[in-house]
mmCIF file of the N, C-alpha and C atoms, coordinates in Angstrom:
data_MODEL
# 
_entry.id   MODEL 
# 
loop_
_atom_site.group_PDB 
_atom_site.id 
_atom_site.type_symbol 
_atom_site.label_atom_id 
_atom_site.label_alt_id 
_atom_site.label_comp_id 
_atom_site.label_asym_id 
_atom_site.label_entity_id 
_atom_site.label_seq_id 
_atom_site.pdbx_PDB_ins_code 
_atom_site.Cartn_x 
_atom_site.Cartn_y 
_atom_site.Cartn_z 
_atom_site.occupancy 
_atom_site.B_iso_or_equiv 
_atom_site.pdbx_formal_charge 
_atom_site.auth_seq_id 
_atom_site.auth_comp_id 
_atom_site.auth_asym_id 
_atom_site.auth_atom_id 
_atom_site.pdbx_PDB_model_num 
ATOM 1   N N  . MET A 1 1  ? 74.427 23.445 210.766 1.00 0.00 ? 1  MET A N  1 
ATOM 2   C CA . MET A 1 1  ? 73.073 22.903 211.344 1.00 0.00 ? 1  MET A CA 1 
ATOM 3   C C  . MET A 1 1  ? 73.266 22.872 213.129 1.00 0.00 ? 1  MET A C  1 
ATOM 4   N N  . ARG A 1 2  ? 72.038 23.007 214.002 1.00 0.00 ? 2  ARG A N  1 
ATOM 5   C CA . ARG A 1 2  ? 72.306 22.604 215.198 1.00 0.00 ? 2  ARG A CA 1 
ATOM 6   C C  . ARG A 1 2  ? 71.706 21.877 215.625 1.00 0.00 ? 2  ARG A C  1 
ATOM 7   N N  . ARG A 1 3  ? 72.268 20.636 217.087 1.00 0.00 ? 3  ARG A N  1 
ATOM 8   C CA . ARG A 1 3  ? 71.600 19.888 217.242 1.00 0.00 ? 3  ARG A CA 1 
ATOM 9   C C  . ARG A 1 3  ? 71.338 20.403 218.958 1.00 0.00 ? 3  ARG A C  1 
ATOM 10  N N  . ILE A 1 4  ? 70.580 19.491 219.521 1.00 0.00 ? 4  ILE A N  1 
ATOM 11  C CA . ILE A 1 4  ? 70.456 19.406 221.194 1.00 0.00 ? 4  ILE A CA 1 
ATOM 12  C C  . ILE A 1 4  ? 71.154 18.226 221.791 1.00 0.00 ? 4  ILE A C  1 
ATOM 13  N N  . ALA A 1 5  ? 71.802 18.304 222.698 1.00 0.00 ? 5  ALA A N  1 
ATOM 14  C CA . ALA A 1 5  ? 72.468 16.811 223.480 1.00 0.00 ? 5  ALA A CA 1 
ATOM 15  C C  . ALA A 1 5  ? 72.379 17.590 224.375 1.00 0.00 ? 5  ALA A C  1 
ATOM 16  N N  . VAL A 1 6  ? 72.529 15.678 225.224 1.00 0.00 ? 6  VAL A N  1 
ATOM 17  C CA . VAL A 1 6  ? 73.180 16.183 226.654 1.00 0.00 ? 6  VAL A CA 1 
ATOM 18  C C  . VAL A 1 6  ? 74.362 15.723 226.995 1.00 0.00 ? 6  VAL A C  1 
ATOM 19  N N  . ILE A 1 7  ? 75.064 16.576 227.783 1.00 0.00 ? 7  ILE A N  1 
ATOM 20  C CA . ILE A 1 7  ? 76.097 15.869 228.082 1.00 0.00 ? 7  ILE A CA 1 
ATOM 21  C C  . ILE A 1 7  ? 76.979 15.950 229.183 1.00 0.00 ? 7  ILE A C  1 
ATOM 22  N N  . SER A 1 8  ? 76.743 14.232 229.884 1.00 0.00 ? 8  SER A N  1 
ATOM 23  C CA . SER A 1 8  ? 76.701 13.672 231.308 1.00 0.00 ? 8  SER A CA 1 
ATOM 24  C C  . SER A 1 8  ? 78.167 13.924 231.647 1.00 0.00 ? 8  SER A C  1 
ATOM 25  N N  . ALA A 1 9  ? 78.457 14.229 232.821 1.00 0.00 ? 9  ALA A N  1 
ATOM 26  C CA . ALA A 1 9  ? 79.745 14.167 233.415 1.00 0.00 ? 9  ALA A CA 1 
ATOM 27  C C  . ALA A 1 9  ? 79.801 13.832 234.602 1.00 0.00 ? 9  ALA A C  1 
ATOM 28  N N  . ILE A 1 10 ? 80.685 12.849 235.411 1.00 0.00 ? 10 ILE A N  1 
ATOM 29  C CA . ILE A 1 10 ? 81.242 12.641 236.539 1.00 0.00 ? 10 ILE A CA 1 
ATOM 30  C C  . ILE A 1 10 ? 82.520 13.344 236.677 1.00 0.00 ? 10 ILE A C  1 
ATOM 31  N N  . LEU A 1 11 ? 82.316 13.719 237.840 1.00 0.00 ? 11 LEU A N  1 
ATOM 32  C CA . LEU A 1 11 ? 83.532 14.550 238.756 1.00 0.00 ? 11 LEU A CA 1 
ATOM 33  C C  . LEU A 1 11 ? 84.372 13.967 239.741 1.00 0.00 ? 11 LEU A C  1 
ATOM 34  N N  . GLU A 1 12 ? 85.285 12.837 239.828 1.00 0.00 ? 12 GLU A N  1 
ATOM 35  C CA . GLU A 1 12 ? 85.454 11.923 240.380 1.00 0.00 ? 12 GLU A CA 1 
ATOM 36  C C  . GLU A 1 12 ? 85.661 12.996 241.937 1.00 0.00 ? 12 GLU A C  1 
ATOM 37  N N  . ASN A 1 13 ? 86.950 13.605 241.800 1.00 0.00 ? 13 ASN A N  1 
ATOM 38  C CA . ASN A 1 13 ? 87.009 14.766 242.835 1.00 0.00 ? 13 ASN A CA 1 
ATOM 39  C C  . ASN A 1 13 ? 86.496 15.944 242.741 1.00 0.00 ? 13 ASN A C  1 
ATOM 40  N N  . PRO A 1 14 ? 85.423 16.488 242.774 1.00 0.00 ? 14 PRO A N  1 
ATOM 41  C CA . PRO A 1 14 ? 84.742 17.671 242.928 1.00 0.00 ? 14 PRO A CA 1 
ATOM 42  C C  . PRO A 1 14 ? 85.652 18.955 243.380 1.00 0.00 ? 14 PRO A C  1 
ATOM 43  N N  . GLY A 1 15 ? 86.099 18.476 244.862 1.00 0.00 ? 15 GLY A N  1 
ATOM 44  C CA . GLY A 1 15 ? 87.405 19.375 244.830 1.00 0.00 ? 15 GLY A CA 1 
ATOM 45  C C  . GLY A 1 15 ? 88.201 20.039 244.214 1.00 0.00 ? 15 GLY A C  1 
ATOM 46  N N  . GLU A 1 16 ? 88.795 19.413 243.229 1.00 0.00 ? 16 GLU A N  1 
ATOM 47  C CA . GLU A 1 16 ? 89.650 19.488 242.489 1.00 0.00 ? 16 GLU A CA 1 
ATOM 48  C C  . GLU A 1 16 ? 89.208 19.733 241.140 1.00 0.00 ? 16 GLU A C  1 
ATOM 49  N N  . SER A 1 17 ? 88.592 19.205 240.632 1.00 0.00 ? 17 SER A N  1 
ATOM 50  C CA . SER A 1 17 ? 88.110 19.809 239.251 1.00 0.00 ? 17 SER A CA 1 
ATOM 51  C C  . SER A 1 17 ? 86.595 20.541 238.951 1.00 0.00 ? 17 SER A C  1 
ATOM 52  N N  . GLN A 1 18 ? 86.333 21.133 240.348 1.00 0.00 ? 18 GLN A N  1 
ATOM 53  C CA . GLN A 1 18 ? 84.659 21.926 240.005 1.00 0.00 ? 18 GLN A CA 1 
ATOM 54  C C  . GLN A 1 18 ? 85.102 23.304 239.288 1.00 0.00 ? 18 GLN A C  1 
ATOM 55  N N  . ALA A 1 19 ? 86.069 23.829 239.978 1.00 0.00 ? 19 ALA A N  1 
ATOM 56  C CA . ALA A 1 19 ? 86.409 25.226 239.582 1.00 0.00 ? 19 ALA A CA 1 
ATOM 57  C C  . ALA A 1 19 ? 86.721 25.383 238.038 1.00 0.00 ? 19 ALA A C  1 
ATOM 58  N N  . GLU A 1 20 ? 87.780 24.371 237.320 1.00 0.00 ? 20 GLU A N  1 
ATOM 59  C CA . GLU A 1 20 ? 88.201 24.238 236.211 1.00 0.00 ? 20 GLU A CA 1 
ATOM 60  C C  . GLU A 1 20 ? 86.626 23.675 235.118 1.00 0.00 ? 20 GLU A C  1 
ATOM 61  N N  . PHE A 1 21 ? 86.145 22.922 236.211 1.00 0.00 ? 21 PHE A N  1 
ATOM 62  C CA . PHE A 1 21 ? 84.647 22.442 235.091 1.00 0.00 ? 21 PHE A CA 1 
ATOM 63  C C  . PHE A 1 21 ? 83.978 23.014 235.029 1.00 0.00 ? 21 PHE A C  1 
ATOM 64  N N  . ASN A 1 22 ? 83.477 24.233 235.942 1.00 0.00 ? 22 ASN A N  1 
ATOM 65  C CA . ASN A 1 22 ? 82.238 25.617 235.691 1.00 0.00 ? 22 ASN A CA 1 
ATOM 66  C C  . ASN A 1 22 ? 83.113 26.749 234.740 1.00 0.00 ? 22 ASN A C  1 
ATOM 67  N N  . ARG A 1 23 ? 84.314 26.777 234.939 1.00 0.00 ? 23 ARG A N  1 
ATOM 68  C CA . ARG A 1 23 ? 85.120 27.873 233.925 1.00 0.00 ? 23 ARG A CA 1 
ATOM 69  C C  . ARG A 1 23 ? 85.398 27.482 232.128 1.00 0.00 ? 23 ARG A C  1 
ATOM 70  N N  . THR A 1 24 ? 85.218 26.662 232.263 1.00 0.00 ? 24 THR A N  1 
ATOM 71  C CA . THR A 1 24 ? 85.436 25.190 230.909 1.00 0.00 ? 24 THR A CA 1 
ATOM 72  C C  . THR A 1 24 ? 83.776 25.646 230.016 1.00 0.00 ? 24 THR A C  1 
ATOM 73  N N  . VAL A 1 25 ? 82.801 25.427 231.284 1.00 0.00 ? 25 VAL A N  1 
ATOM 74  C CA . VAL A 1 25 ? 81.284 25.530 230.741 1.00 0.00 ? 25 VAL A CA 1 
ATOM 75  C C  . VAL A 1 25 ? 80.937 26.668 230.751 1.00 0.00 ? 25 VAL A C  1 
ATOM 76  N N  . SER A 1 26 ? 81.640 28.325 231.622 1.00 0.00 ? 26 SER A N  1 
ATOM 77  C CA . SER A 1 26 ? 80.903 29.190 230.878 1.00 0.00 ? 26 SER A CA 1 
ATOM 78  C C  . SER A 1 26 ? 81.294 29.598 229.712 1.00 0.00 ? 26 SER A C  1 
ATOM 79  N N  . ALA A 1 27 ? 82.492 29.271 229.265 1.00 0.00 ? 27 ALA A N  1 
ATOM 80  C CA . ALA A 1 27 ? 83.260 29.875 228.260 1.00 0.00 ? 27 ALA A CA 1 
ATOM 81  C C  . ALA A 1 27 ? 82.071 29.470 227.258 1.00 0.00 ? 27 ALA A C  1 
ATOM 82  N N  . PHE A 1 28 ? 81.209 28.106 227.464 1.00 0.00 ? 28 PHE A N  1 
ATOM 83  C CA . PHE A 1 28 ? 80.710 27.830 226.059 1.00 0.00 ? 28 PHE A CA 1 
ATOM 84  C C  . PHE A 1 28 ? 78.509 28.358 226.632 1.00 0.00 ? 28 PHE A C  1 
ATOM 85  N N  . LYS A 1 29 ? 78.626 28.949 227.284 1.00 0.00 ? 29 LYS A N  1 
ATOM 86  C CA . LYS A 1 29 ? 77.678 29.626 228.216 1.00 0.00 ? 29 LYS A CA 1 
ATOM 87  C C  . LYS A 1 29 ? 76.344 29.606 227.491 1.00 0.00 ? 29 LYS A C  1 
ATOM 88  N N  . GLY A 1 30 ? 76.644 30.551 226.016 1.00 0.00 ? 30 GLY A N  1 
ATOM 89  C CA . GLY A 1 30 ? 75.894 30.536 224.935 1.00 0.00 ? 30 GLY A CA 1 
ATOM 90  C C  . GLY A 1 30 ? 75.229 29.325 224.293 1.00 0.00 ? 30 GLY A C  1 
ATOM 91  N N  . MET A 1 31 ? 75.234 28.327 224.379 1.00 0.00 ? 31 MET A N  1 
ATOM 92  C CA . MET A 1 31 ? 74.790 27.079 223.576 1.00 0.00 ? 31 MET A CA 1 
ATOM 93  C C  . MET A 1 31 ? 74.268 25.957 224.710 1.00 0.00 ? 31 MET A C  1 
ATOM 94  N N  . VAL A 1 32 ? 74.773 26.462 226.201 1.00 0.00 ? 32 VAL A N  1 
ATOM 95  C CA . VAL A 1 32 ? 73.920 25.879 227.292 1.00 0.00 ? 32 VAL A CA 1 
ATOM 96  C C  . VAL A 1 32 ? 72.563 26.049 227.605 1.00 0.00 ? 32 VAL A C  1 
ATOM 97  N N  . ARG A 1 33 ? 71.180 25.094 227.799 1.00 0.00 ? 33 ARG A N  1 
ATOM 98  C CA . ARG A 1 33 ? 69.757 25.340 227.911 1.00 0.00 ? 33 ARG A CA 1 
ATOM 99  C C  . ARG A 1 33 ? 69.803 25.002 229.139 1.00 0.00 ? 33 ARG A C  1 
ATOM 100 N N  . GLY A 1 34 ? 70.358 24.160 230.138 1.00 0.00 ? 34 GLY A N  1 
ATOM 101 C CA . GLY A 1 34 ? 69.682 23.586 230.938 1.00 0.00 ? 34 GLY A CA 1 
ATOM 102 C C  . GLY A 1 34 ? 71.206 22.981 231.671 1.00 0.00 ? 34 GLY A C  1 
ATOM 103 N N  . ARG A 1 35 ? 71.091 22.942 233.183 1.00 0.00 ? 35 ARG A N  1 
ATOM 104 C CA . ARG A 1 35 ? 72.250 22.129 233.612 1.00 0.00 ? 35 ARG A CA 1 
ATOM 105 C C  . ARG A 1 35 ? 71.794 21.719 235.309 1.00 0.00 ? 35 ARG A C  1 
ATOM 106 N N  . MET A 1 36 ? 72.030 20.858 235.448 1.00 0.00 ? 36 MET A N  1 
ATOM 107 C CA . MET A 1 36 ? 71.669 19.941 236.488 1.00 0.00 ? 36 MET A CA 1 
ATOM 108 C C  . MET A 1 36 ? 72.928 18.745 237.075 1.00 0.00 ? 36 MET A C  1 
ATOM 109 N N  . GLY A 1 37 ? 73.127 19.468 238.857 1.00 0.00 ? 37 GLY A N  1 
ATOM 110 C CA . GLY A 1 37 ? 74.380 18.878 239.533 1.00 0.00 ? 37 GLY A CA 1 
ATOM 111 C C  . GLY A 1 37 ? 73.724 17.887 240.452 1.00 0.00 ? 37 GLY A C  1 
ATOM 112 N N  . ILE A 1 38 ? 74.329 17.093 240.556 1.00 0.00 ? 38 ILE A N  1 
ATOM 113 C CA . ILE A 1 38 ? 73.919 16.460 242.219 1.00 0.00 ? 38 ILE A CA 1 
ATOM 114 C C  . ILE A 1 38 ? 75.316 15.869 242.838 1.00 0.00 ? 38 ILE A C  1 
ATOM 115 N N  . PRO A 1 39 ? 75.268 16.797 243.892 1.00 0.00 ? 39 PRO A N  1 
ATOM 116 C CA . PRO A 1 39 ? 76.729 16.032 244.549 1.00 0.00 ? 39 PRO A CA 1 
ATOM 117 C C  . PRO A 1 39 ? 76.751 14.858 245.652 1.00 0.00 ? 39 PRO A C  1 
ATOM 118 N N  . PHE A 1 40 ? 77.408 14.007 245.174 1.00 0.00 ? 40 PHE A N  1 
ATOM 119 C CA . PHE A 1 40 ? 77.408 12.794 246.165 1.00 0.00 ? 40 PHE A CA 1 
ATOM 120 C C  . PHE A 1 40 ? 78.758 12.874 247.309 1.00 0.00 ? 40 PHE A C  1 
ATOM 121 N N  . GLU A 1 41 ? 78.244 13.845 248.570 1.00 0.00 ? 41 GLU A N  1 
ATOM 122 C CA . GLU A 1 41 ? 79.189 14.310 249.414 1.00 0.00 ? 41 GLU A CA 1 
ATOM 123 C C  . GLU A 1 41 ? 79.868 13.107 249.751 1.00 0.00 ? 41 GLU A C  1 
ATOM 124 N N  . GLU A 1 42 ? 79.418 12.146 250.316 1.00 0.00 ? 42 GLU A N  1 
ATOM 125 C CA . GLU A 1 42 ? 80.003 11.128 251.215 1.00 0.00 ? 42 GLU A CA 1 
ATOM 126 C C  . GLU A 1 42 ? 80.754 9.692  249.764 1.00 0.00 ? 42 GLU A C  1 
ATOM 127 N N  . GLU A 1 43 ? 80.915 9.615  248.848 1.00 0.00 ? 43 GLU A N  1 
ATOM 128 C CA . GLU A 1 43 ? 81.467 9.780  248.112 1.00 0.00 ? 43 GLU A CA 1 
ATOM 129 C C  . GLU A 1 43 ? 82.532 10.398 246.906 1.00 0.00 ? 43 GLU A C  1 
ATOM 130 N N  . SER A 1 44 ? 82.265 11.651 247.451 1.00 0.00 ? 44 SER A N  1 
ATOM 131 C CA . SER A 1 44 ? 83.274 12.508 246.380 1.00 0.00 ? 44 SER A CA 1 
ATOM 132 C C  . SER A 1 44 ? 83.380 12.612 245.451 1.00 0.00 ? 44 SER A C  1 
ATOM 133 N N  . ILE A 1 45 ? 81.849 12.549 244.975 1.00 0.00 ? 45 ILE A N  1 
ATOM 134 C CA . ILE A 1 45 ? 81.712 12.619 243.132 1.00 0.00 ? 45 ILE A CA 1 
ATOM 135 C C  . ILE A 1 45 ? 80.674 13.533 242.945 1.00 0.00 ? 45 ILE A C  1 
ATOM 136 N N  . ALA A 1 46 ? 80.629 14.039 241.745 1.00 0.00 ? 46 ALA A N  1 
ATOM 137 C CA . ALA A 1 46 ? 79.535 15.058 241.603 1.00 0.00 ? 46 ALA A CA 1 
ATOM 138 C C  . ALA A 1 46 ? 79.230 14.245 239.735 1.00 0.00 ? 46 ALA A C  1 
ATOM 139 N N  . VAL A 1 47 ? 77.813 14.467 239.642 1.00 0.00 ? 47 VAL A N  1 
ATOM 140 C CA . VAL A 1 47 ? 76.743 14.107 238.367 1.00 0.00 ? 47 VAL A CA 1 
ATOM 141 C C  . VAL A 1 47 ? 76.934 15.613 237.829 1.00 0.00 ? 47 VAL A C  1 
ATOM 142 N N  . ILE A 1 48 ? 76.669 15.369 236.608 1.00 0.00 ? 48 ILE A N  1 
ATOM 143 C CA . ILE A 1 48 ? 76.632 17.208 236.174 1.00 0.00 ? 48 ILE A CA 1 
ATOM 144 C C  . ILE A 1 48 ? 76.250 16.479 234.749 1.00 0.00 ? 48 ILE A C  1 
ATOM 145 N N  . SER A 1 49 ? 74.371 17.198 235.000 1.00 0.00 ? 49 SER A N  1 
ATOM 146 C CA . SER A 1 49 ? 74.323 17.092 233.055 1.00 0.00 ? 49 SER A CA 1 
ATOM 147 C C  . SER A 1 49 ? 74.085 18.302 232.536 1.00 0.00 ? 49 SER A C  1 
ATOM 148 N N  . LEU A 1 50 ? 74.764 18.675 231.154 1.00 0.00 ? 50 LEU A N  1 
ATOM 149 C CA . LEU A 1 50 ? 73.930 19.727 230.689 1.00 0.00 ? 50 LEU A CA 1 
ATOM 150 C C  . LEU A 1 50 ? 73.432 19.693 229.397 1.00 0.00 ? 50 LEU A C  1 
ATOM 151 N N  . THR A 1 51 ? 72.360 20.314 229.349 1.00 0.00 ? 51 THR A N  1 
ATOM 152 C CA . THR A 1 51 ? 71.692 20.633 228.007 1.00 0.00 ? 51 THR A CA 1 
ATOM 153 C C  . THR A 1 51 ? 72.187 21.264 226.983 1.00 0.00 ? 51 THR A C  1 
ATOM 154 N N  . VAL A 1 52 ? 72.675 21.045 225.835 1.00 0.00 ? 52 VAL A N  1 
ATOM 155 C CA . VAL A 1 52 ? 72.788 22.077 225.068 1.00 0.00 ? 52 VAL A CA 1 
ATOM 156 C C  . VAL A 1 52 ? 72.517 21.984 223.550 1.00 0.00 ? 52 VAL A C  1 
ATOM 157 N N  . GLN A 1 53 ? 72.088 23.247 222.947 1.00 0.00 ? 53 GLN A N  1 
ATOM 158 C CA . GLN A 1 53 ? 71.916 23.322 221.388 1.00 0.00 ? 53 GLN A CA 1 
ATOM 159 C C  . GLN A 1 53 ? 72.774 24.264 221.050 1.00 0.00 ? 53 GLN A C  1 
ATOM 160 N N  . ALA A 1 54 ? 73.316 23.275 219.910 1.00 0.00 ? 54 ALA A N  1 
ATOM 161 C CA . ALA A 1 54 ? 74.926 23.832 218.987 1.00 0.00 ? 54 ALA A CA 1 
ATOM 162 C C  . ALA A 1 54 ? 74.854 23.096 218.158 1.00 0.00 ? 54 ALA A C  1 
ATOM 163 N N  . THR A 1 55 ? 76.047 23.564 217.242 1.00 0.00 ? 55 THR A N  1 
ATOM 164 C CA . THR A 1 55 ? 76.998 22.632 215.736 1.00 0.00 ? 55 THR A CA 1 
ATOM 165 C C  . THR A 1 55 ? 77.221 21.755 216.803 1.00 0.00 ? 55 THR A C  1 
ATOM 166 N N  . LEU A 1 56 ? 78.130 20.767 215.796 1.00 0.00 ? 56 LEU A N  1 
ATOM 167 C CA . LEU A 1 56 ? 78.385 19.570 216.273 1.00 0.00 ? 56 LEU A CA 1 
ATOM 168 C C  . LEU A 1 56 ? 79.549 20.134 216.516 1.00 0.00 ? 56 LEU A C  1 
ATOM 169 N N  . ASP A 1 57 ? 80.473 20.784 215.804 1.00 0.00 ? 57 ASP A N  1 
ATOM 170 C CA . ASP A 1 57 ? 81.617 21.724 216.267 1.00 0.00 ? 57 ASP A CA 1 
ATOM 171 C C  . ASP A 1 57 ? 81.540 21.367 217.577 1.00 0.00 ? 57 ASP A C  1 
ATOM 172 N N  . GLU A 1 58 ? 80.578 22.426 217.702 1.00 0.00 ? 58 GLU A N  1 
ATOM 173 C CA . GLU A 1 58 ? 80.441 23.777 219.073 1.00 0.00 ? 58 GLU A CA 1 
ATOM 174 C C  . GLU A 1 58 ? 80.617 22.756 220.307 1.00 0.00 ? 58 GLU A C  1 
ATOM 175 N N  . ILE A 1 59 ? 79.558 20.810 219.811 1.00 0.00 ? 59 ILE A N  1 
ATOM 176 C CA . ILE A 1 59 ? 79.577 20.408 221.073 1.00 0.00 ? 59 ILE A CA 1 
ATOM 177 C C  . ILE A 1 59 ? 80.569 19.810 221.017 1.00 0.00 ? 59 ILE A C  1 
ATOM 178 N N  . ASN A 1 60 ? 81.462 18.789 220.098 1.00 0.00 ? 60 ASN A N  1 
ATOM 179 C CA . ASN A 1 60 ? 82.668 18.441 220.104 1.00 0.00 ? 60 ASN A CA 1 
ATOM 180 C C  . ASN A 1 60 ? 83.458 19.149 221.136 1.00 0.00 ? 60 ASN A C  1 
ATOM 181 N N  . ALA A 1 61 ? 83.549 20.566 220.738 1.00 0.00 ? 61 ALA A N  1 
ATOM 182 C CA . ALA A 1 61 ? 84.925 21.098 221.622 1.00 0.00 ? 61 ALA A CA 1 
ATOM 183 C C  . ALA A 1 61 ? 84.470 21.469 222.834 1.00 0.00 ? 61 ALA A C  1 
ATOM 184 N N  . LEU A 1 62 ? 83.429 21.374 223.516 1.00 0.00 ? 62 LEU A N  1 
ATOM 185 C CA . LEU A 1 62 ? 82.929 21.390 224.981 1.00 0.00 ? 62 LEU A CA 1 
ATOM 186 C C  . LEU A 1 62 ? 83.129 20.270 225.500 1.00 0.00 ? 62 LEU A C  1 
ATOM 187 N N  . THR A 1 63 ? 82.827 18.709 224.868 1.00 0.00 ? 63 THR A N  1 
ATOM 188 C CA . THR A 1 63 ? 83.149 17.972 225.185 1.00 0.00 ? 63 THR A CA 1 
ATOM 189 C C  . THR A 1 63 ? 84.791 17.229 225.350 1.00 0.00 ? 63 THR A C  1 
ATOM 190 N N  . GLY A 1 64 ? 84.820 18.106 224.037 1.00 0.00 ? 64 GLY A N  1 
ATOM 191 C CA . GLY A 1 64 ? 86.577 17.858 224.509 1.00 0.00 ? 64 GLY A CA 1 
ATOM 192 C C  . GLY A 1 64 ? 87.270 18.376 225.720 1.00 0.00 ? 64 GLY A C  1 
ATOM 193 N N  . LYS A 1 65 ? 87.401 19.459 225.750 1.00 0.00 ? 65 LYS A N  1 
ATOM 194 C CA . LYS A 1 65 ? 88.363 20.326 226.972 1.00 0.00 ? 65 LYS A CA 1 
ATOM 195 C C  . LYS A 1 65 ? 87.572 19.365 227.862 1.00 0.00 ? 65 LYS A C  1 
ATOM 196 N N  . LEU A 1 66 ? 86.119 19.517 228.449 1.00 0.00 ? 66 LEU A N  1 
ATOM 197 C CA . LEU A 1 66 ? 85.575 18.663 229.279 1.00 0.00 ? 66 LEU A CA 1 
ATOM 198 C C  . LEU A 1 66 ? 86.547 17.439 230.002 1.00 0.00 ? 66 LEU A C  1 
ATOM 199 N N  . GLY A 1 67 ? 86.873 16.356 228.782 1.00 0.00 ? 67 GLY A N  1 
ATOM 200 C CA . GLY A 1 67 ? 87.028 15.799 229.205 1.00 0.00 ? 67 GLY A CA 1 
ATOM 201 C C  . GLY A 1 67 ? 88.852 15.175 229.320 1.00 0.00 ? 67 GLY A C  1 
ATOM 202 N N  . LYS A 1 68 ? 89.170 16.430 229.126 1.00 0.00 ? 68 LYS A N  1 
ATOM 203 C CA . LYS A 1 68 ? 90.738 16.484 229.220 1.00 0.00 ? 68 LYS A CA 1 
ATOM 204 C C  . LYS A 1 68 ? 91.382 17.351 230.742 1.00 0.00 ? 68 LYS A C  1 
ATOM 205 N N  . ILE A 1 69 ? 89.944 17.770 231.576 1.00 0.00 ? 69 ILE A N  1 
ATOM 206 C CA . ILE A 1 69 ? 90.108 17.754 232.907 1.00 0.00 ? 69 ILE A CA 1 
ATOM 207 C C  . ILE A 1 69 ? 90.380 16.587 233.707 1.00 0.00 ? 69 ILE A C  1 
ATOM 208 N N  . GLU A 1 70 ? 91.342 16.624 234.443 1.00 0.00 ? 70 GLU A N  1 
ATOM 209 C CA . GLU A 1 70 ? 91.579 15.768 235.385 1.00 0.00 ? 70 GLU A CA 1 
ATOM 210 C C  . GLU A 1 70 ? 90.490 15.257 236.520 1.00 0.00 ? 70 GLU A C  1 
ATOM 211 N N  . GLY A 1 71 ? 90.117 13.769 236.265 1.00 0.00 ? 71 GLY A N  1 
ATOM 212 C CA . GLY A 1 71 ? 89.299 13.253 237.149 1.00 0.00 ? 71 GLY A CA 1 
ATOM 213 C C  . GLY A 1 71 ? 87.594 13.815 236.610 1.00 0.00 ? 71 GLY A C  1 
ATOM 214 N N  . VAL A 1 72 ? 87.452 14.069 235.314 1.00 0.00 ? 72 VAL A N  1 
ATOM 215 C CA . VAL A 1 72 ? 86.230 14.099 234.833 1.00 0.00 ? 72 VAL A CA 1 
ATOM 216 C C  . VAL A 1 72 ? 86.109 12.969 233.287 1.00 0.00 ? 72 VAL A C  1 
ATOM 217 N N  . LEU A 1 73 ? 84.634 12.165 233.560 1.00 0.00 ? 73 LEU A N  1 
ATOM 218 C CA . LEU A 1 73 ? 84.390 11.496 232.510 1.00 0.00 ? 73 LEU A CA 1 
ATOM 219 C C  . LEU A 1 73 ? 83.579 11.877 231.805 1.00 0.00 ? 73 LEU A C  1 
ATOM 220 N N  . VAL A 1 74 ? 83.339 12.014 231.142 1.00 0.00 ? 74 VAL A N  1 
ATOM 221 C CA . VAL A 1 74 ? 82.330 12.599 229.409 1.00 0.00 ? 74 VAL A CA 1 
ATOM 222 C C  . VAL A 1 74 ? 81.516 11.731 229.008 1.00 0.00 ? 74 VAL A C  1 
ATOM 223 N N  . LYS A 1 75 ? 80.521 11.661 228.851 1.00 0.00 ? 75 LYS A N  1 
ATOM 224 C CA . LYS A 1 75 ? 79.640 10.929 227.727 1.00 0.00 ? 75 LYS A CA 1 
ATOM 225 C C  . LYS A 1 75 ? 78.582 12.339 227.199 1.00 0.00 ? 75 LYS A C  1 
ATOM 226 N N  . THR A 1 76 ? 78.634 11.564 225.835 1.00 0.00 ? 76 THR A N  1 
ATOM 227 C CA . THR A 1 76 ? 77.404 12.744 225.546 1.00 0.00 ? 76 THR A CA 1 
ATOM 228 C C  . THR A 1 76 ? 76.393 11.869 224.358 1.00 0.00 ? 76 THR A C  1 
ATOM 229 N N  . ALA A 1 77 ? 75.176 12.474 224.391 1.00 0.00 ? 77 ALA A N  1 
ATOM 230 C CA . ALA A 1 77 ? 74.103 11.422 222.928 1.00 0.00 ? 77 ALA A CA 1 
ATOM 231 C C  . ALA A 1 77 ? 73.519 12.804 222.636 1.00 0.00 ? 77 ALA A C  1 
ATOM 232 N N  . LEU A 1 78 ? 73.738 12.543 221.720 1.00 0.00 ? 78 LEU A N  1 
ATOM 233 C CA . LEU A 1 78 ? 72.862 13.799 220.461 1.00 0.00 ? 78 LEU A CA 1 
ATOM 234 C C  . LEU A 1 78 ? 71.494 13.555 219.706 1.00 0.00 ? 78 LEU A C  1 
ATOM 235 N N  . SER A 1 79 ? 70.795 14.315 219.336 1.00 0.00 ? 79 SER A N  1 
ATOM 236 C CA . SER A 1 79 ? 69.895 14.660 218.937 1.00 0.00 ? 79 SER A CA 1 
ATOM 237 C C  . SER A 1 79 ? 69.901 13.763 217.278 1.00 0.00 ? 79 SER A C  1 
ATOM 238 N N  . LYS A 1 80 ? 69.406 13.257 216.358 1.00 0.00 ? 80 LYS A N  1 
ATOM 239 C CA . LYS A 1 80 ? 69.670 12.722 215.204 1.00 0.00 ? 80 LYS A CA 1 
ATOM 240 C C  . LYS A 1 80 ? 69.067 14.225 214.622 1.00 0.00 ? 80 LYS A C  1 
ATOM 241 N N  . LYS A 1 81 ? 68.116 14.654 214.941 1.00 0.00 ? 81 LYS A N  1 
ATOM 242 C CA . LYS A 1 81 ? 67.146 15.707 214.452 1.00 0.00 ? 81 LYS A CA 1 
ATOM 243 C C  . LYS A 1 81 ? 68.055 17.145 214.029 1.00 0.00 ? 81 LYS A C  1 
ATOM 244 N N  . GLU A 1 82 ? 68.249 17.485 212.959 1.00 0.00 ? 82 GLU A N  1 
ATOM 245 C CA . GLU A 1 82 ? 68.998 19.096 213.156 1.00 0.00 ? 82 GLU A CA 1 
ATOM 246 C C  . GLU A 1 82 ? 68.200 20.131 213.135 1.00 0.00 ? 82 GLU A C  1 
ATOM 247 N N  . PHE A 1 83 ? 68.371 21.053 213.266 1.00 0.00 ? 83 PHE A N  1 
ATOM 248 C CA . PHE A 1 83 ? 67.424 22.550 213.556 1.00 0.00 ? 83 PHE A CA 1 
ATOM 249 C C  . PHE A 1 83 ? 68.289 23.621 212.535 1.00 0.00 ? 83 PHE A C  1 
# 
């Protein structure tokens, strides 16, 4: 069963982590339905929101890999409804 989720990520130093973050998200591109990024250049932080539709295992795999990137903080909100 698939769920819809929003994955929120804060990149505390995007200059160092953004390339790896983008490569990781690209590896899961089939489940990504939308992406929004907001740079806070003066603070050297980027906030990225991903909307995904996938199985719980796939969502956990993506968030786990993103959370292992140095300087990246990740939180996920899952729908209760399954498709």
